[in-house]
Backbone atoms as SQL, in Angstrom:
CREATE TABLE atoms (id INTEGER PRIMARY KEY, chain TEXT, resi INTEGER, resn TEXT, atom TEXT, x REAL, y REAL, z REAL);
INSERT INTO atoms VALUES
  (1, 'A', 1, 'MET', 'N', 5.852, -6.368, -13.302),
  (2, 'A', 1, 'MET', 'CA', 5.732, -6.168, -12.080),
  (3, 'A', 1, 'MET', 'C', 4.291, -6.139, -11.181),
  (4, 'A', 2, 'THR', 'N', 3.827, -7.054, -10.500),
  (5, 'A', 2, 'THR', 'CA', 2.490, -7.130, -9.655),
  (6, 'A', 2, 'THR', 'C', 1.974, -5.836, -9.702),
  (7, 'A', 3, 'GLY', 'N', 0.732, -5.183, -9.784),
  (8, 'A', 3, 'GLY', 'CA', 0.017, -3.807, -9.692),
  (9, 'A', 3, 'GLY', 'C', -0.513, -4.248, -7.852),
  (10, 'A', 4, 'ILE', 'N', -1.055, -2.368, -7.608),
  (11, 'A', 4, 'ILE', 'CA', -1.012, -2.150, -6.566),
  (12, 'A', 4, 'ILE', 'C', -2.485, -3.106, -5.972),
  (13, 'A', 5, 'ARG', 'N', -3.413, -3.337, -6.670),
  (14, 'A', 5, 'ARG', 'CA', -4.350, -3.903, -6.659),
  (15, 'A', 5, 'ARG', 'C', -4.381, -5.734, -6.157),
  (16, 'A', 6, 'ASP', 'N', -3.687, -6.063, -6.803),
  (17, 'A', 6, 'ASP', 'CA', -3.691, -7.528, -6.387),
  (18, 'A', 6, 'ASP', 'C', -2.075, -7.257, -5.929),
  (19, 'A', 7, 'LEU', 'N', -1.476, -6.636, -5.332),
  (20, 'A', 7, 'LEU', 'CA', -0.964, -7.115, -3.976),
  (21, 'A', 7, 'LEU', 'C', -1.627, -6.686, -2.834),
  (22, 'A', 8, 'ILE', 'N', -2.757, -6.155, -2.970),
  (23, 'A', 8, 'ILE', 'CA', -3.699, -6.080, -1.762),
  (24, 'A', 8, 'ILE', 'C', -4.709, -7.063, -1.867),
  (25, 'A', 9, 'ALA', 'N', -4.951, -7.716, -3.027),
  (26, 'A', 9, 'ALA', 'CA', -5.768, -9.055, -2.312),
  (27, 'A', 9, 'ALA', 'C', -4.682, -9.895, -2.794),
  (28, 'A', 10, 'GLN', 'N', -3.435, -10.178, -2.664),
  (29, 'A', 10, 'GLN', 'CA', -3.037, -11.094, -2.288),
  (30, 'A', 10, 'GLN', 'C', -2.544, -10.941, -0.290),
  (31, 'A', 11, 'THR', 'N', -2.917, -9.782, -0.030),
  (32, 'A', 11, 'THR', 'CA', -2.849, -9.626, 1.700),
  (33, 'A', 11, 'THR', 'C', -3.958, -10.703, 2.332),
  (34, 'A', 12, 'ARG', 'N', -5.404, -10.319, 1.791),
  (35, 'A', 12, 'ARG', 'CA', -6.470, -11.120, 1.794),
  (36, 'A', 12, 'ARG', 'C', -7.040, -10.472, 3.262),
  (37, 'A', 13, 'LEU', 'N', -6.450, -9.506, 3.150),
  (38, 'A', 13, 'LEU', 'CA', -7.161, -8.781, 4.141),
  (39, 'A', 13, 'LEU', 'C', -8.583, -7.575, 3.718),
  (40, 'A', 14, 'ASP', 'N', -9.175, -7.117, 4.545),
  (41, 'A', 14, 'ASP', 'CA', -10.807, -6.789, 4.881),
  (42, 'A', 14, 'ASP', 'C', -9.992, -5.077, 3.932),
  (43, 'A', 15, 'PRO', 'N', -10.745, -4.847, 2.433),
  (44, 'A', 15, 'PRO', 'CA', -10.430, -3.411, 1.931),
  (45, 'A', 15, 'PRO', 'C', -11.070, -2.597, 2.780),
  (46, 'A', 16, 'ASP', 'N', -11.586, -2.587, 4.019),
  (47, 'A', 16, 'ASP', 'CA', -12.004, -1.616, 4.799),
  (48, 'A', 16, 'ASP', 'C', -10.984, -0.887, 6.180),
  (49, 'A', 17, 'VAL', 'N', -9.748, -2.204, 5.871),
  (50, 'A', 17, 'VAL', 'CA', -9.000, -1.814, 7.090),
  (51, 'A', 17, 'VAL', 'C', -8.267, -0.867, 7.183),
  (52, 'A', 18, 'LEU', 'N', -7.712, 0.274, 8.074),
  (53, 'A', 18, 'LEU', 'CA', -7.015, 1.028, 7.794),
  (54, 'A', 18, 'LEU', 'C', -5.429, 0.880, 7.229),
  (55, 'A', 19, 'ILE', 'N', -5.066, 1.574, 6.678),
  (56, 'A', 19, 'ILE', 'CA', -3.709, 1.267, 6.458),
  (57, 'A', 19, 'ILE', 'C', -3.070, 1.205, 7.418),
  (58, 'A', 20, 'ARG', 'N', -3.596, 2.221, 8.276),
  (59, 'A', 20, 'ARG', 'CA', -1.779, 2.889, 9.652),
  (60, 'A', 20, 'ARG', 'C', -1.917, 1.573, 10.365),
  (61, 'A', 21, 'ALA', 'N', -3.011, 0.915, 10.332),
  (62, 'A', 21, 'ALA', 'CA', -3.358, -0.386, 11.422),
  (63, 'A', 21, 'ALA', 'C', -2.787, -2.208, 10.924),
  (64, 'A', 22, 'THR', 'N', -3.174, -1.038, 9.803),
  (65, 'A', 22, 'THR', 'CA', -2.322, -2.546, 8.903),
  (66, 'A', 22, 'THR', 'C', -0.646, -2.784, 9.056),
  (67, 'A', 23, 'LEU', 'N', -0.493, -2.362, 7.431),
  (68, 'A', 23, 'LEU', 'CA', 0.927, -1.991, 6.896),
  (69, 'A', 23, 'LEU', 'C', 1.849, -0.934, 7.978),
  (70, 'A', 24, 'THR', 'N', 2.281, -1.838, 8.663),
  (71, 'A', 24, 'THR', 'CA', 2.558, -1.097, 10.099),
  (72, 'A', 24, 'THR', 'C', 3.649, -1.458, 9.692),
  (73, 'A', 25, 'GLY', 'N', 4.575, -1.572, 9.075),
  (74, 'A', 25, 'GLY', 'CA', 6.170, -1.516, 8.697),
  (75, 'A', 25, 'GLY', 'C', 6.506, -0.419, 8.179),
  (76, 'A', 26, 'LEU', 'N', 5.660, 0.218, 7.689),
  (77, 'A', 26, 'LEU', 'CA', 5.734, 1.444, 6.516),
  (78, 'A', 26, 'LEU', 'C', 6.349, 2.822, 8.051),
  (79, 'A', 27, 'THR', 'N', 7.263, 3.729, 7.707),
  (80, 'A', 27, 'THR', 'CA', 7.167, 4.943, 8.262),
  (81, 'A', 27, 'THR', 'C', 6.321, 6.703, 7.941),
  (82, 'A', 28, 'TRP', 'N', 6.400, 6.960, 8.811),
  (83, 'A', 28, 'TRP', 'CA', 5.218, 7.805, 8.288),
  (84, 'A', 28, 'TRP', 'C', 5.575, 8.645, 6.903),
  (85, 'A', 29, 'HIS', 'N', 6.560, 8.633, 6.158),
  (86, 'A', 29, 'HIS', 'CA', 6.818, 9.108, 5.417),
  (87, 'A', 29, 'HIS', 'C', 6.701, 8.854, 4.234),
  (88, 'A', 30, 'VAL', 'N', 6.177, 7.092, 4.675),
  (89, 'A', 30, 'VAL', 'CA', 5.808, 7.018, 3.358),
  (90, 'A', 30, 'VAL', 'C', 3.733, 6.538, 3.680),
  (91, 'A', 31, 'ARG', 'N', 3.408, 6.856, 4.650),
  (92, 'A', 31, 'ARG', 'CA', 1.621, 6.757, 4.935),
  (93, 'A', 31, 'ARG', 'C', 1.299, 8.654, 5.777),
  (94, 'A', 32, 'LYS', 'N', 1.894, 8.920, 5.506),
  (95, 'A', 32, 'LYS', 'CA', 1.758, 10.896, 5.502),
  (96, 'A', 32, 'LYS', 'C', 1.492, 11.477, 4.289),
  (97, 'A', 33, 'PRO', 'N', 2.223, 11.042, 2.800),
  (98, 'A', 33, 'PRO', 'CA', 1.518, 11.483, 2.113),
  (99, 'A', 33, 'PRO', 'C', 0.039, 10.824, 1.282),
  (100, 'A', 34, 'LEU', 'N', 0.013, 9.951, 1.994),
  (101, 'A', 34, 'LEU', 'CA', -0.916, 8.845, 1.492),
  (102, 'A', 34, 'LEU', 'C', -2.033, 9.309, 2.244),
  (103, 'A', 35, 'ALA', 'N', -2.329, 9.904, 3.306),
  (104, 'A', 35, 'ALA', 'CA', -3.215, 10.356, 4.186),
  (105, 'A', 35, 'ALA', 'C', -3.676, 11.622, 4.011),
  (106, 'A', 36, 'ASP', 'N', -2.691, 12.296, 3.622),
  (107, 'A', 36, 'ASP', 'CA', -2.750, 13.848, 2.818),
  (108, 'A', 36, 'ASP', 'C', -4.067, 13.674, 1.628),
  (109, 'A', 37, 'ALA', 'N', -3.817, 12.517, 1.616),
  (110, 'A', 37, 'ALA', 'CA', -4.837, 12.085, -0.397),
  (111, 'A', 37, 'ALA', 'C', -5.764, 11.469, 0.184),
  (112, 'A', 38, 'GLU', 'N', -5.705, 11.634, 0.938),
  (113, 'A', 38, 'GLU', 'CA', -7.375, 10.625, 2.063),
  (114, 'A', 38, 'GLU', 'C', -7.349, 9.315, 1.608),
  (115, 'A', 39, 'ILE', 'N', -5.971, 8.695, 1.279),
  (116, 'A', 39, 'ILE', 'CA', -5.698, 7.423, 1.177),
  (117, 'A', 39, 'ILE', 'C', -5.666, 6.625, 2.430),
  (118, 'A', 40, 'THR', 'N', -6.768, 6.234, 2.920),
  (119, 'A', 40, 'THR', 'CA', -6.375, 5.621, 4.405),
  (120, 'A', 40, 'THR', 'C', -7.032, 4.196, 4.436),
  (121, 'A', 41, 'THR', 'N', -7.100, 3.727, 3.972),
  (122, 'A', 41, 'THR', 'CA', -7.814, 1.871, 3.651),
  (123, 'A', 41, 'THR', 'C', -7.258, 1.429, 2.607),
  (124, 'A', 42, 'LEU', 'N', -7.401, 0.330, 2.601),
  (125, 'A', 42, 'LEU', 'CA', -6.586, -0.629, 1.719),
  (126, 'A', 42, 'LEU', 'C', -7.156, -0.991, 0.461),
  (127, 'A', 43, 'GLY', 'N', -8.792, -0.678, 0.754),
  (128, 'A', 43, 'GLY', 'CA', -10.226, -0.259, -0.524),
  (129, 'A', 43, 'GLY', 'C', -9.321, 0.608, -1.570),
  (130, 'A', 44, 'ARG', 'N', -9.375, 1.653, -0.767),
  (131, 'A', 44, 'ARG', 'CA', -8.552, 2.771, -1.367),
  (132, 'A', 44, 'ARG', 'C', -7.441, 3.119, -2.287),
  (133, 'A', 45, 'LEU', 'N', -7.013, 2.677, -0.972),
  (134, 'A', 45, 'LEU', 'CA', -5.540, 2.604, -2.041),
  (135, 'A', 45, 'LEU', 'C', -5.587, 1.540, -3.661),
  (136, 'A', 46, 'ALA', 'N', -6.018, 0.257, -3.041),
  (137, 'A', 46, 'ALA', 'CA', -6.094, -0.483, -3.875),
  (138, 'A', 46, 'ALA', 'C', -7.187, 0.284, -6.033),
  (139, 'A', 47, 'GLU', 'N', -7.659, 1.664, -5.627),
  (140, 'A', 47, 'GLU', 'CA', -7.915, 1.827, -6.633),
  (141, 'A', 47, 'GLU', 'C', -6.765, 2.975, -7.430),
  (142, 'A', 48, 'GLU', 'N', -5.284, 2.772, -6.764),
  (143, 'A', 48, 'GLU', 'CA', -4.836, 3.942, -7.177),
  (144, 'A', 48, 'GLU', 'C', -3.650, 2.751, -7.894),
  (145, 'A', 49, 'THR', 'N', -3.344, 3.226, -9.225),
  (146, 'A', 49, 'THR', 'CA', -2.316, 2.979, -10.154),
  (147, 'A', 49, 'THR', 'C', -1.121, 3.539, -9.752),
  (148, 'A', 50, 'ASP', 'N', 0.404, 2.822, -9.812),
  (149, 'A', 50, 'ASP', 'CA', 1.730, 3.218, -9.482),
  (150, 'A', 50, 'ASP', 'C', 2.048, 4.946, -9.903),
  (151, 'A', 51, 'ASP', 'N', 1.357, 5.304, -11.342),
  (152, 'A', 51, 'ASP', 'CA', 1.573, 6.454, -11.603),
  (153, 'A', 51, 'ASP', 'C', 0.525, 7.638, -10.788),
  (154, 'A', 52, 'SER', 'N', -1.004, 7.216, -10.713),
  (155, 'A', 52, 'SER', 'CA', -1.495, 8.054, -9.440),
  (156, 'A', 52, 'SER', 'C', -0.322, 7.973, -8.265),
  (157, 'A', 53, 'LEU', 'N', -0.017, 7.140, -7.610),
  (158, 'A', 53, 'LEU', 'CA', 0.770, 7.034, -6.433),
  (159, 'A', 53, 'LEU', 'C', 1.877, 8.388, -6.484),
  (160, 'A', 54, 'LEU', 'N', 2.732, 7.662, -7.774),
  (161, 'A', 54, 'LEU', 'CA', 4.199, 8.656, -7.197),
  (162, 'A', 54, 'LEU', 'C', 3.487, 9.985, -8.124),
  (163, 'A', 55, 'ALA', 'N', 2.680, 10.374, -8.507),
  (164, 'A', 55, 'ALA', 'CA', 2.122, 11.435, -8.975),
  (165, 'A', 55, 'ALA', 'C', 1.574, 12.448, -7.221),
  (166, 'A', 56, 'LEU', 'N', 1.823, 11.797, -6.185),
  (167, 'A', 56, 'LEU', 'CA', 1.320, 12.130, -5.029),
  (168, 'A', 56, 'LEU', 'C', 2.195, 13.038, -4.182),
  (169, 'A', 57, 'PRO', 'N', 2.641, 14.441, -3.839),
  (170, 'A', 57, 'PRO', 'CA', 3.318, 15.209, -3.598),
  (171, 'A', 57, 'PRO', 'C', 3.879, 14.471, -2.472),
  (172, 'A', 58, 'GLY', 'N', 4.829, 14.066, -1.624),
  (173, 'A', 58, 'GLY', 'CA', 5.842, 13.794, -0.697),
  (174, 'A', 58, 'GLY', 'C', 5.834, 11.999, -1.546),
  (175, 'A', 59, 'LEU', 'N', 5.666, 11.364, -2.592),
  (176, 'A', 59, 'LEU', 'CA', 5.068, 10.020, -2.450),
  (177, 'A', 59, 'LEU', 'C', 6.235, 10.102, -3.834),
  (178, 'A', 60, 'GLY', 'N', 7.886, 9.437, -3.724),
  (179, 'A', 60, 'GLY', 'CA', 8.431, 9.306, -4.856),
  (180, 'A', 60, 'GLY', 'C', 8.889, 7.296, -4.800),
  (181, 'A', 61, 'GLN', 'N', 9.021, 7.167, -5.935),
  (182, 'A', 61, 'GLN', 'CA', 9.700, 5.705, -6.191),
  (183, 'A', 61, 'GLN', 'C', 10.314, 4.914, -5.057),
  (184, 'A', 62, 'ARG', 'N', 11.427, 5.650, -4.436),
  (185, 'A', 62, 'ARG', 'CA', 11.605, 4.868, -2.900),
  (186, 'A', 62, 'ARG', 'C', 10.722, 4.701, -1.961),
  (187, 'A', 63, 'ARG', 'N', 9.485, 5.216, -1.701),
  (188, 'A', 63, 'ARG', 'CA', 8.694, 5.198, -0.935),
  (189, 'A', 63, 'ARG', 'C', 7.296, 4.205, -1.598),
  (190, 'A', 64, 'LEU', 'N', 7.016, 4.663, -2.796),
  (191, 'A', 64, 'LEU', 'CA', 6.487, 3.662, -3.189),
  (192, 'A', 64, 'LEU', 'C', 7.034, 2.351, -3.041),
  (193, 'A', 65, 'ASP', 'N', 8.194, 1.461, -3.740),
  (194, 'A', 65, 'ASP', 'CA', 9.191, 0.412, -3.273),
  (195, 'A', 65, 'ASP', 'C', 8.761, 0.196, -1.822),
  (196, 'A', 66, 'ALA', 'N', 9.038, 1.187, -1.204),
  (197, 'A', 66, 'ALA', 'CA', 8.739, 0.382, 0.554),
  (198, 'A', 66, 'ALA', 'C', 7.224, 0.109, 0.737),
  (199, 'A', 67, 'LEU', 'N', 6.115, 0.939, 0.426),
  (200, 'A', 67, 'LEU', 'CA', 5.013, 0.168, 0.651),
  (201, 'A', 67, 'LEU', 'C', 4.287, -0.791, -0.329),
  (202, 'A', 68, 'ARG', 'N', 5.849, -1.050, -1.753),
  (203, 'A', 68, 'ARG', 'CA', 4.955, -2.052, -1.981),
  (204, 'A', 68, 'ARG', 'C', 5.991, -3.629, -1.326),
  (205, 'A', 69, 'ALA', 'N', 6.502, -3.765, -0.995),
  (206, 'A', 69, 'ALA', 'CA', 7.614, -4.318, 0.012),
  (207, 'A', 69, 'ALA', 'C', 6.982, -4.874, 1.171),
  (208, 'A', 70, 'GLU', 'N', 6.208, -3.612, 1.685),
  (209, 'A', 70, 'GLU', 'CA', 5.521, -4.426, 3.200),
  (210, 'A', 70, 'GLU', 'C', 4.010, -4.860, 2.335),
  (211, 'A', 71, 'LEU', 'N', 3.275, -4.463, 1.409),
  (212, 'A', 71, 'LEU', 'CA', 1.828, -5.251, 1.087),
  (213, 'A', 71, 'LEU', 'C', 3.236, -6.992, 0.510),
  (214, 'A', 72, 'GLU', 'N', 3.905, -6.561, -0.333),
  (215, 'A', 72, 'GLU', 'CA', 4.964, -8.317, -0.225),
  (216, 'A', 72, 'GLU', 'C', 4.486, -9.264, 1.085),
  (217, 'A', 73, 'ARG', 'N', 5.213, -8.394, 1.652),
  (218, 'A', 73, 'ARG', 'CA', 5.389, -9.403, 2.963),
  (219, 'A', 73, 'ARG', 'C', 4.406, -9.403, 3.770),
  (220, 'A', 74, 'ILE', 'N', 3.558, -8.926, 4.052),
  (221, 'A', 74, 'ILE', 'CA', 1.754, -9.529, 4.253),
  (222, 'A', 74, 'ILE', 'C', 1.760, -10.233, 3.507),
  (223, 'A', 75, 'ALA', 'N', 1.524, -10.421, 2.283),
  (224, 'A', 75, 'ALA', 'CA', 1.005, -11.310, 1.300),
  (225, 'A', 75, 'ALA', 'C', 1.521, -12.985, 1.540),
  (226, 'A', 76, 'GLN', 'N', 3.371, -12.682, 1.720),
  (227, 'A', 76, 'GLN', 'CA', 3.370, -13.751, 2.611),
  (228, 'A', 76, 'GLN', 'C', 3.387, -14.252, 3.653),
  (229, 'A', 77, 'GLU', 'N', 3.157, -13.478, 4.590),
  (230, 'A', 77, 'GLU', 'CA', 2.389, -14.171, 5.322),
  (231, 'A', 77, 'GLU', 'C', 1.688, -14.342, 5.145),
  (232, 'A', 78, 'LYS', 'N', 0.866, -14.443, 4.406),
  (233, 'A', 78, 'LYS', 'CA', -0.578, -14.584, 4.531),
  (234, 'A', 78, 'LYS', 'C', -0.537, -16.134, 3.850),
  (235, 'A', 79, 'GLY', 'N', 0.356, -16.220, 2.872),
  (236, 'A', 79, 'GLY', 'CA', 0.710, -17.584, 2.364),
  (237, 'A', 79, 'GLY', 'C', -0.032, -17.290, 1.178),
  (238, 'A', 80, 'GLY', 'N', 0.237, -15.864, 0.669),
  (239, 'A', 80, 'GLY', 'CA', -0.730, -15.467, -0.804),
  (240, 'A', 80, 'GLY', 'C', 0.648, -15.981, -1.864),
  (241, 'A', 81, 'PRO', 'N', 0.679, -16.047, -3.188),
  (242, 'A', 81, 'PRO', 'CA', 1.666, -15.558, -4.073),
  (243, 'A', 81, 'PRO', 'C', 2.838, -14.580, -3.847),
  (244, 'A', 82, 'GLN', 'N', 4.361, -14.287, -4.268),
  (245, 'A', 82, 'GLN', 'CA', 4.769, -13.325, -4.131),
  (246, 'A', 82, 'GLN', 'C', 5.229, -12.531, -5.086);
């Protein structure tokens, strides 16, 4: 399984871009636990592992899967590997 950092790299987006402005396919159910943990940019998100994200209150496996799917969708749109 591709790590979050690699998925973000595949999107070819600036690491300083805000998650809420870029990952528009995510519901607030996914964005809120990230924001509560002060994970607001793609660069900050790239510092996290699946395990550290799963440890966040309110972010379970289904929401992590939704986050990964959104990153994969953007990477695919940008022409990166799937």
